[in-house]
MARKEDO-399852 format. One record per residue (C-alpha): x, y negated, z; residue in one letter. Coordinates in pm, 1 decimal. Example, Ala and Ser with C-alpha at 12.3 -4.5 7.8 and 13.67 -1.06 7.14 Angstrom:
2
+----------+----------+----------+------+
!        u !        v !        w ! resn !
+----------+----------+----------+------+
!   1230.0 !    450.0 !    780.0 !    A !
!   1367.0 !    106.0 !    714.0 !    S !
+----------+----------+----------+------+
! end
This chain:
402
+----------+----------+----------+------+
!        u !        v !        w ! resn !
+----------+----------+----------+------+
!  19308.2 !   -475.2 !  15765.3 !    M !
!  19279.3 !   -384.9 !  15399.5 !    S !
!  19374.4 !    -20.8 !  15473.4 !    E !
!  19056.0 !     30.0 !  15675.2 !    L !
!  18749.1 !    155.0 !  15485.7 !    P !
!  18453.1 !    -57.2 !  15384.9 !    Q !
!  18215.3 !    238.3 !  15367.6 !    I !
!  18226.2 !    599.0 !  15478.9 !    L !
!  18012.2 !    903.9 !  15548.6 !    E !
!  17967.8 !   1023.9 !  15906.5 !    F !
!  17770.6 !   1351.5 !  15910.5 !    P !
!  17798.6 !   1392.7 !  16286.0 !    N !
!  17588.9 !   1680.0 !  16421.7 !    G !
!  17284.9 !   1846.5 !  16271.4 !    E !
!  16975.0 !   1670.7 !  16132.2 !    P !
!  16691.6 !   1646.9 !  16384.7 !    V !
!  16331.3 !   1760.8 !  16327.0 !    P !
!  16139.7 !   1488.6 !  16146.0 !    H !
!  15821.3 !   1325.4 !  16267.3 !    T !
!  15636.7 !   1450.1 !  15960.9 !    F !
!  15674.4 !   1758.0 !  15741.3 !    S !
!  15918.9 !   1762.4 !  15452.6 !    D !
!  15619.6 !   1782.8 !  15219.1 !    A !
!  15474.3 !   1461.2 !  15366.9 !    E !
!  15806.0 !   1277.7 !  15342.6 !    M !
!  15856.2 !   1396.6 !  14984.1 !    Q !
!  15502.5 !   1278.9 !  14901.1 !    R !
!  15599.9 !    928.3 !  15011.3 !    R !
!  15917.1 !    931.3 !  14801.8 !    I !
!  15724.5 !   1067.2 !  14502.3 !    D !
!  15471.2 !    785.6 !  14538.5 !    N !
!  15753.1 !    532.9 !  14549.0 !    L !
!  15912.2 !    681.2 !  14238.4 !    R !
!  15576.3 !    672.2 !  14059.4 !    A !
!  15557.5 !    302.8 !  14147.3 !    L !
!  15911.5 !    259.8 !  14013.9 !    M !
!  15805.9 !    422.5 !  13687.1 !    D !
!  15500.1 !    199.3 !  13659.8 !    A !
!  15710.6 !   -113.6 !  13710.5 !    R !
!  16012.5 !     -5.2 !  13507.5 !    G !
!  16251.6 !      2.6 !  13803.6 !    L !
!  16578.4 !    193.8 !  13812.1 !    D !
!  16629.8 !    161.9 !  14186.8 !    A !
!  16469.2 !     24.7 !  14499.6 !    V !
!  16652.4 !   -131.5 !  14795.0 !    L !
!  16426.7 !   -137.4 !  15102.3 !    L !
!  16540.7 !   -352.5 !  15394.1 !    T !
!  16240.9 !   -382.3 !  15628.7 !    S !
!  16195.2 !   -179.5 !  15944.4 !    Y !
!  15856.1 !    -57.6 !  15829.1 !    H !
!  15940.7 !     57.1 !  15476.4 !    N !
!  16266.9 !    224.7 !  15575.8 !    I !
!  16090.7 !    407.6 !  15857.3 !    N !
!  15794.8 !    500.0 !  15637.7 !    Y !
!  16011.4 !    644.7 !  15359.7 !    H !
!  16302.7 !    791.4 !  15561.3 !    A !
!  16182.3 !    845.0 !  15921.3 !    D !
!  16468.9 !    622.3 !  16038.0 !    F !
!  16389.7 !    322.2 !  16257.8 !    L !
!  16699.2 !    106.3 !  16282.1 !    Y !
!  16814.0 !   -134.0 !  16553.9 !    C !
!  16935.5 !   -445.6 !  16374.2 !    S !
!  17127.1 !   -648.5 !  16634.9 !    F !
!  17210.0 !   -893.7 !  16354.8 !    G !
!  17331.3 !   -635.6 !  16103.2 !    R !
!  17179.5 !   -538.6 !  15769.2 !    N !
!  17018.2 !   -201.1 !  15701.9 !    Y !
!  16877.6 !    -52.8 !  15386.6 !    G !
!  16732.2 !    245.5 !  15206.0 !    L !
!  16822.3 !    298.4 !  14840.7 !    V !
!  16586.1 !    512.4 !  14634.8 !    V !
!  16681.2 !    605.0 !  14279.3 !    T !
!  16552.9 !    869.3 !  14038.6 !    R !
!  16765.0 !   1135.1 !  14205.7 !    D !
!  16866.9 !   1002.8 !  14547.6 !    G !
!  16742.4 !    869.9 !  14881.8 !    V !
!  17015.5 !    715.6 !  15097.4 !    T !
!  16996.6 !    505.0 !  15411.0 !    S !
!  17263.9 !    240.0 !  15468.0 !    I !
!  17356.4 !    192.5 !  15832.5 !    S !
!  17618.7 !     14.8 !  16040.0 !    A !
!  17911.9 !    199.0 !  16193.2 !    G !
!  17803.2 !    101.0 !  16541.6 !    I !
!  17517.8 !    354.8 !  16515.2 !    D !
!  17749.0 !    653.2 !  16474.9 !    G !
!  17580.9 !    960.0 !  16329.5 !    G !
!  17227.5 !    888.2 !  16451.0 !    Q !
!  17109.0 !    749.2 !  16114.0 !    P !
!  17254.7 !   1055.9 !  15939.2 !    Y !
!  17074.6 !   1290.1 !  16177.7 !    R !
!  16747.1 !   1097.0 !  16144.3 !    R !
!  16722.1 !   1007.8 !  15774.2 !    T !
!  16509.7 !   1207.9 !  15534.2 !    F !
!  16781.5 !   1198.0 !  15268.9 !    G !
!  17149.9 !   1103.6 !  15274.4 !    A !
!  17327.0 !    835.4 !  15475.6 !    N !
!  17608.4 !    593.2 !  15398.0 !    L !
!  17782.3 !    395.6 !  15673.3 !    V !
!  17942.8 !     54.2 !  15637.2 !    Y !
!  18206.0 !    -70.5 !  15877.7 !    T !
!  18277.1 !   -405.9 !  16043.6 !    D !
!  18633.0 !   -421.0 !  15900.1 !    W !
!  18544.6 !   -650.0 !  15609.0 !    H !
!  18280.7 !   -915.8 !  15554.6 !    Q !
!  17959.5 !   -807.5 !  15380.5 !    D !
!  18043.2 !   -438.8 !  15372.3 !    N !
!  17669.2 !   -371.7 !  15355.2 !    F !
!  17677.1 !   -496.9 !  14997.8 !    F !
!  17975.0 !   -275.3 !  14920.9 !    A !
!  17751.7 !     17.8 !  15015.8 !    A !
!  17476.2 !   -115.2 !  14789.1 !    V !
!  17730.0 !   -139.4 !  14504.1 !    R !
!  17820.1 !    226.0 !  14560.4 !    R !
!  17456.5 !    336.4 !  14527.9 !    L !
!  17306.3 !    105.0 !  14263.2 !    I !
!  17449.4 !     60.1 !  13914.7 !    R !
!  17489.7 !   -300.8 !  13803.3 !    D !
!  17256.1 !   -381.4 !  13518.0 !    G !
!  16969.5 !   -195.3 !  13686.9 !    S !
!  16622.6 !   -331.6 !  13742.5 !    R !
!  16597.2 !   -328.7 !  14122.5 !    V !
!  16290.9 !   -354.9 !  14344.1 !    G !
!  16340.3 !   -539.0 !  14673.6 !    I !
!  16108.7 !   -673.6 !  14943.9 !    E !
!  16087.6 !  -1047.6 !  14891.5 !    F !
!  15918.4 !  -1083.2 !  15230.8 !    D !
!  16191.3 !   -891.7 !  15415.4 !    A !
!  16513.6 !  -1023.1 !  15263.8 !    M !
!  16652.5 !  -1366.3 !  15341.8 !    T !
!  16742.6 !  -1609.6 !  15064.9 !    I !
!  17106.5 !  -1573.7 !  15168.6 !    E !
!  17096.9 !  -1195.8 !  15130.8 !    N !
!  16915.7 !  -1220.0 !  14798.1 !    Q !
!  17199.1 !  -1439.4 !  14674.6 !    R !
!  17458.6 !  -1195.1 !  14803.6 !    K !
!  17274.7 !   -904.2 !  14644.4 !    L !
!  17258.1 !  -1085.0 !  14311.1 !    Q !
!  17629.0 !  -1158.0 !  14342.5 !    G !
!  17693.0 !   -789.8 !  14411.1 !    T !
!  17484.7 !   -681.7 !  14110.7 !    L !
!  17516.9 !   -984.2 !  13876.5 !    P !
!  17373.8 !   -810.7 !  13571.5 !    A !
!  17076.0 !   -666.8 !  13759.4 !    S !
!  16722.0 !   -802.2 !  13771.7 !    E !
!  16562.1 !   -826.7 !  14117.0 !    L !
!  16183.7 !   -793.1 !  14142.8 !    T !
!  15940.0 !   -767.9 !  14432.3 !    D !
!  15825.7 !   -426.8 !  14554.3 !    I !
!  15705.2 !   -531.5 !  14900.3 !    G !
!  15341.0 !   -608.1 !  14828.0 !    R !
!  15279.7 !   -299.1 !  14610.4 !    P !
!  15428.2 !    -77.8 !  14882.6 !    L !
!  15206.2 !   -242.1 !  15142.0 !    M !
!  14905.8 !   -141.7 !  14934.7 !    R !
!  15028.3 !    219.4 !  14925.3 !    V !
!  15079.7 !    228.5 !  15304.1 !    R !
!  14723.7 !    109.2 !  15371.5 !    M !
!  14578.3 !    451.3 !  15290.5 !    V !
!  14702.0 !    710.4 !  15538.7 !    K !
!  14770.9 !   1077.2 !  15475.6 !    S !
!  14612.3 !   1348.2 !  15688.7 !    D !
!  14942.4 !   1390.0 !  15875.6 !    E !
!  14960.5 !   1019.6 !  15948.8 !    E !
!  14605.4 !   1018.8 !  16082.5 !    I !
!  14683.1 !   1312.3 !  16311.6 !    R !
!  14984.0 !   1119.6 !  16442.2 !    H !
!  14780.9 !    801.1 !  16490.9 !    I !
!  14508.6 !    999.5 !  16666.6 !    R !
!  14761.0 !   1137.2 !  16917.6 !    E !
!  14904.5 !    791.7 !  16973.0 !    S !
!  14557.1 !    648.3 !  17037.4 !    A !
!  14506.1 !    919.4 !  17298.7 !    R !
!  14835.4 !    818.7 !  17460.4 !    I !
!  14719.3 !    456.0 !  17471.0 !    A !
!  14425.6 !    575.4 !  17679.3 !    N !
!  14673.1 !    738.3 !  17919.6 !    V !
!  14835.8 !    397.8 !  17959.5 !    G !
!  14497.1 !    236.7 !  18010.3 !    G !
!  14404.7 !    471.1 !  18292.0 !    R !
!  14741.9 !    413.0 !  18460.5 !    A !
!  14688.0 !     39.5 !  18424.5 !    C !
!  14347.0 !     54.1 !  18594.0 !    I !
!  14486.2 !    269.6 !  18875.0 !    D !
!  14756.6 !      8.7 !  18941.7 !    A !
!  14526.3 !   -294.9 !  18950.4 !    I !
!  14460.8 !   -447.3 !  19291.6 !    A !
!  14435.1 !   -795.4 !  19435.2 !    V !
!  14786.8 !   -918.8 !  19517.1 !    G !
!  14965.3 !   -691.1 !  19267.3 !    V !
!  15180.5 !   -883.2 !  19014.0 !    P !
!  15124.0 !   -841.8 !  18642.2 !    E !
!  15460.6 !   -676.3 !  18581.0 !    Y !
!  15390.1 !   -393.5 !  18826.5 !    E !
!  15068.4 !   -305.2 !  18643.7 !    V !
!  15252.8 !   -316.8 !  18311.0 !    A !
!  15533.1 !    -95.2 !  18439.2 !    L !
!  15285.5 !    168.1 !  18557.7 !    A !
!  15114.8 !    173.3 !  18219.3 !    S !
!  15433.6 !    182.3 !  18011.8 !    T !
!  15588.0 !    455.9 !  18225.1 !    G !
!  15280.4 !    674.9 !  18186.6 !    A !
!  15279.6 !    631.5 !  17807.8 !    M !
!  15652.3 !    700.5 !  17766.2 !    V !
!  15620.9 !   1022.8 !  17965.5 !    R !
!  15321.5 !   1131.6 !  17759.5 !    E !
!  15502.0 !   1052.3 !  17432.7 !    I !
!  15796.7 !   1264.0 !  17550.0 !    A !
!  15562.3 !   1551.6 !  17634.5 !    R !
!  15367.5 !   1525.8 !  17308.4 !    T !
!  15659.8 !   1461.2 !  17070.4 !    F !
!  15959.0 !   1637.4 !  17233.6 !    P !
!  16182.6 !   1591.4 !  16926.8 !    H !
!  16108.6 !   1221.3 !  16889.2 !    G !
!  16302.2 !    912.5 !  16989.3 !    E !
!  16169.7 !    705.8 !  17278.5 !    L !
!  16175.3 !    336.2 !  17196.0 !    M !
!  15958.4 !     24.1 !  17184.1 !    D !
!  15650.5 !    139.8 !  17381.5 !    T !
!  15526.6 !   -149.9 !  17593.8 !    W !
!  15235.0 !   -303.6 !  17784.7 !    T !
!  15110.5 !   -660.3 !  17803.3 !    W !
!  14897.4 !   -712.9 !  18112.4 !    F !
!  14769.6 !  -1063.4 !  18172.1 !    Q !
!  14561.9 !  -1222.1 !  18448.9 !    S !
!  14376.5 !  -1548.9 !  18495.3 !    G !
!  14504.7 !  -1832.3 !  18277.5 !    I !
!  14753.7 !  -1595.4 !  18112.3 !    N !
!  14470.0 !  -1416.9 !  17929.3 !    T !
!  14420.0 !  -1711.2 !  17692.1 !    D !
!  14656.3 !  -1562.8 !  17429.4 !    G !
!  14655.5 !  -1209.4 !  17293.0 !    A !
!  15036.0 !  -1187.1 !  17287.1 !    H !
!  15123.8 !  -1369.4 !  17608.6 !    N !
!  15414.1 !  -1205.4 !  17795.6 !    P !
!  15392.5 !  -1031.3 !  18129.4 !    V !
!  15470.1 !  -1258.6 !  18426.2 !    T !
!  15513.0 !  -1238.8 !  18803.4 !    T !
!  15166.0 !  -1386.8 !  18863.5 !    R !
!  14975.4 !  -1187.9 !  19128.5 !    A !
!  14616.4 !  -1078.9 !  19064.8 !    I !
!  14352.8 !  -1278.1 !  19251.5 !    E !
!  13997.3 !  -1170.0 !  19333.0 !    A !
!  13763.7 !  -1279.8 !  19052.5 !    G !
!  14042.4 !  -1298.0 !  18791.3 !    D !
!  13974.5 !  -1212.8 !  18432.2 !    V !
!  14230.5 !   -949.0 !  18327.3 !    L !
!  14354.2 !   -834.9 !  17988.6 !    S !
!  14486.9 !   -480.9 !  17942.1 !    L !
!  14702.9 !   -419.8 !  17632.4 !    N !
!  14868.3 !    -77.5 !  17596.4 !    C !
!  15096.4 !    -14.3 !  17298.2 !    F !
!  15249.6 !    332.5 !  17254.6 !    P !
!  15500.3 !    354.2 !  16968.4 !    M !
!  15586.9 !    715.3 !  16881.2 !    P !
!  15818.2 !    713.8 !  16577.6 !    A !
!  15747.5 !    348.1 !  16503.0 !    G !
!  15372.4 !    404.8 !  16464.3 !    Y !
!  15185.6 !    140.1 !  16660.6 !    Y !
!  14851.7 !    198.3 !  16825.5 !    T !
!  14673.7 !    -10.4 !  17084.2 !    A !
!  14416.4 !     -9.3 !  17359.7 !    L !
!  14296.2 !   -354.7 !  17463.7 !    E !
!  14027.3 !   -426.7 !  17720.7 !    R !
!  13886.1 !   -711.5 !  17927.2 !    T !
!  13856.1 !   -639.3 !  18299.4 !    L !
!  13781.4 !   -835.0 !  18614.8 !    F !
!  13945.6 !   -800.1 !  18954.7 !    A !
!  13705.1 !   -715.9 !  19240.5 !    A !
!  13409.8 !   -921.0 !  19109.9 !    H !
!  13288.3 !  -1121.2 !  18809.0 !    C !
!  13087.5 !  -1445.8 !  18830.0 !    D !
!  12775.2 !  -1499.8 !  18618.8 !    D !
!  12933.9 !  -1740.0 !  18369.4 !    A !
!  13221.9 !  -1499.7 !  18304.3 !    S !
!  12987.1 !  -1205.4 !  18273.5 !    R !
!  12790.9 !  -1394.6 !  18006.9 !    A !
!  13106.0 !  -1464.5 !  17802.5 !    M !
!  13219.5 !  -1105.0 !  17839.9 !    W !
!  12882.3 !   -966.0 !  17732.4 !    A !
!  12874.8 !  -1200.7 !  17433.0 !    A !
!  13210.3 !  -1074.6 !  17310.9 !    N !
!  13103.7 !   -713.7 !  17364.9 !    V !
!  12803.2 !   -780.7 !  17139.2 !    E !
!  13038.7 !   -886.8 !  16859.1 !    V !
!  13267.1 !   -589.4 !  16929.1 !    F !
!  12984.4 !   -337.3 !  16903.1 !    E !
!  12842.8 !   -497.4 !  16590.1 !    A !
!  13186.2 !   -500.9 !  16429.7 !    G !
!  13242.2 !   -130.8 !  16483.9 !    R !
!  12915.5 !    -57.5 !  16301.6 !    E !
!  13025.5 !   -265.1 !  16002.0 !    L !
!  13341.5 !    -61.6 !  15936.2 !    I !
!  13263.1 !    183.6 !  15657.4 !    R !
!  13384.7 !    255.7 !  15302.9 !    P !
!  13292.4 !      8.3 !  15031.2 !    G !
!  13276.3 !   -294.5 !  15261.5 !    V !
!  13507.3 !   -590.9 !  15205.8 !    R !
!  13719.3 !   -715.9 !  15495.0 !    C !
!  13600.7 !  -1072.2 !  15439.1 !    C !
!  13234.5 !   -973.2 !  15459.3 !    D !
!  13288.9 !   -812.3 !  15800.6 !    I !
!  13453.2 !  -1131.4 !  15925.3 !    A !
!  13171.0 !  -1350.3 !  15797.8 !    R !
!  12901.3 !  -1129.8 !  15950.4 !    A !
!  13069.5 !  -1144.5 !  16289.9 !    L !
!  13116.8 !  -1519.2 !  16257.5 !    N !
!  12739.5 !  -1543.0 !  16230.3 !    D !
!  12696.7 !  -1371.1 !  16567.8 !    I !
!  12946.4 !  -1601.5 !  16737.4 !    Y !
!  12775.2 !  -1898.0 !  16571.0 !    R !
!  12436.5 !  -1789.0 !  16706.1 !    R !
!  12591.3 !  -1753.3 !  17052.4 !    Q !
!  12744.7 !  -2100.5 !  17026.8 !    G !
!  13094.2 !  -1951.0 !  17067.0 !    L !
!  13244.4 !  -1952.8 !  16717.7 !    L !
!  13476.4 !  -2241.8 !  16804.2 !    Q !
!  13637.0 !  -2024.4 !  17074.3 !    Y !
!  13725.6 !  -1736.6 !  16841.0 !    R !
!  14102.8 !  -1678.8 !  16856.4 !    S !
!  14211.0 !  -1480.9 !  16545.1 !    F !
!  14098.7 !  -1225.0 !  16285.2 !    G !
!  13872.8 !   -937.2 !  16380.2 !    Y !
!  14111.1 !   -647.6 !  16317.1 !    G !
!  14402.1 !   -508.6 !  16120.0 !    H !
!  14554.2 !   -195.7 !  15972.0 !    S !
!  14760.9 !     59.2 !  16163.2 !    F !
!  15067.1 !    263.7 !  16075.5 !    G !
!  15433.1 !    164.0 !  16085.3 !    V !
!  15383.4 !   -158.0 !  16276.3 !    L !
!  15523.9 !   -335.4 !  16580.2 !    S !
!  15543.4 !   -666.9 !  16761.3 !    H !
!  15867.3 !   -742.9 !  16575.2 !    Y !
!  15817.9 !   -579.3 !  16237.2 !    Y !
!  15557.4 !   -476.2 !  15988.2 !    G !
!  15212.0 !   -598.7 !  15900.0 !    R !
!  14979.3 !   -469.7 !  15630.2 !    E !
!  14845.7 !   -818.5 !  15574.3 !    A !
!  14627.5 !   -702.5 !  15287.4 !    G !
!  14412.2 !   -502.9 !  15528.1 !    L !
!  14306.0 !   -752.8 !  15792.0 !    E !
!  13946.8 !   -833.5 !  15882.9 !    L !
!  13963.6 !  -1200.9 !  15790.0 !    R !
!  13763.6 !  -1435.7 !  15571.5 !    E !
!  14045.1 !  -1464.4 !  15314.7 !    D !
!  14103.0 !  -1089.2 !  15265.1 !    V !
!  13889.7 !   -925.9 !  14995.1 !    E !
!  14028.4 !   -571.9 !  15028.7 !    T !
!  13757.0 !   -304.6 !  15011.4 !    V !
!  13768.6 !    -40.9 !  15285.8 !    L !
!  13844.8 !    313.6 !  15165.3 !    E !
!  13850.6 !    655.2 !  15332.9 !    P !
!  14174.1 !    718.5 !  15526.8 !    N !
!  14229.4 !    352.6 !  15600.5 !    M !
!  14275.0 !    293.8 !  15974.0 !    V !
!  14169.8 !    -40.6 !  16120.9 !    V !
!  14097.5 !   -201.4 !  16455.5 !    S !
!  13792.4 !   -389.1 !  16568.6 !    M !
!  13916.6 !   -651.0 !  16817.3 !    E !
!  13716.3 !   -971.4 !  16851.2 !    P !
!  13849.7 !  -1228.5 !  17098.4 !    M !
!  13728.3 !  -1558.0 !  17237.1 !    I !
!  13921.2 !  -1794.3 !  17464.1 !    T !
!  13719.6 !  -2022.9 !  17692.1 !    I !
!  13925.3 !  -2326.3 !  17808.4 !    P !
!  14027.9 !  -2352.6 !  18172.5 !    A !
!  13799.1 !  -2649.6 !  18244.6 !    D !
!  13481.6 !  -2462.2 !  18148.5 !    Q !
!  13266.2 !  -2198.9 !  18325.0 !    P !
!  13373.7 !  -1846.1 !  18236.6 !    G !
!  13727.3 !  -1960.8 !  18151.2 !    A !
!  13968.8 !  -1704.0 !  18015.1 !    G !
!  14036.1 !  -1473.2 !  17725.0 !    G !
!  13796.3 !  -1189.7 !  17636.8 !    Y !
!  13901.3 !   -914.0 !  17397.9 !    R !
!  13803.1 !   -553.2 !  17328.6 !    E !
!  13987.2 !   -327.9 !  17083.6 !    H !
!  13907.7 !     10.5 !  16929.5 !    D !
!  14076.5 !    199.3 !  16644.8 !    I !
!  13859.0 !    340.1 !  16366.2 !    L !
!  13945.6 !    580.6 !  16085.0 !    V !
!  13742.1 !    509.3 !  15773.0 !    V !
!  13579.9 !    829.0 !  15642.3 !    T !
!  13379.2 !    914.5 !  15332.7 !    A !
!  13054.6 !    860.6 !  15523.4 !    A !
!  13144.6 !    584.2 !  15771.1 !    G !
!  13411.7 !    556.9 !  16037.2 !    A !
!  13537.5 !    760.7 !  16331.9 !    E !
!  13626.6 !    581.2 !  16654.0 !    N !
!  13941.9 !    742.5 !  16796.8 !    I !
!  13973.7 !    520.6 !  17105.2 !    T !
!  13682.6 !    626.6 !  17329.2 !    N !
!  13768.5 !    424.2 !  17640.2 !    F !
!  13522.1 !    245.8 !  17873.4 !    P !
!  13453.3 !   -122.2 !  17817.3 !    Y !
!  13231.0 !   -403.6 !  17934.7 !    G !
!  13102.5 !   -547.9 !  18264.3 !    P !
!  12931.7 !   -225.7 !  18373.6 !    E !
!  13256.1 !    -28.3 !  18353.4 !    E !
!  13561.0 !   -248.2 !  18411.0 !    L !
!  13521.6 !   -457.4 !  18722.9 !    I !
!  13806.3 !   -289.1 !  18909.6 !    V !
!  14047.8 !   -311.6 !  19200.2 !    G !
+----------+----------+----------+------+
! end
């Protein structure tokens, strides 16, 4: 099969409108090139979902294949697999190069076309396997490979005005999913039916709001009873029972930008022990929102909220950190780990950072008030404080439903 090509161009159709303006996309590339200058890099090879999407507006579907974005002083080129046809060409802010399945490791043949051997190349150490690092070094034996992943994460933490507008719309769409979820809740209804109602409502609203966008990855986790003990537990066929604790988790994903609405609810009624646990978590939630403002360290927020749980006698039931950054993020890619509200993160909040406040406690099944309790709002840090862009009801006075 040596006569078949390793790489080719496939400019099939016309480029589609991008999620963000050309000026916004160029700003991101300019920032990356400034980082290249500061670190003495000749080229960058991005391989993660989040950094490729952030810098090129192209969200790939891996299915076991490699994808990349090469940025040099004078070029921006996505590398995609032939199975995707011309979609990456139409989507990428920049050029596109396709590799075929006709030879092994054709992805690296495309890299060789775009990056000169002997270059100093930035790669994402946290997004490239050891095997692929070895193959890349074999492809460019005279090149030096250095990490660019953590510096780029720091850049992505601070959102542009366009990004915040996009996140704001997505947060509104999460509320659409939340209302559909509440409307679908009733005793006897299985979890998956509630989730389907929520996801369908969000997908339709994304299509209406972003008519030129791609529709992928939006989902809902809706848990009941024992299934609420984990924040990321999958939807099941369990039917809602009267008195169940419920967990609503709506995740719209327009253009790879994750937002979330998460709420505790109860079906039909709520016993006194459960109401006490719910109210205790709401106290932490409300206090946490007030702590989000510029100049505050993530770790100090976590410690202050730990003190409230400790006073309540519930600290041992806390499940995870108190919040995280938003942007290009999903359940299978991305995480701005440097902007999480945890005791080991010393990042100082700045204007245009976007973070959640989402305390959760899990009370074991053999105790009164058993179940998982979690509330979740999204806040945009401003010069003077923070703006809550979620604005959805919460707590025992509002969300005993069905």
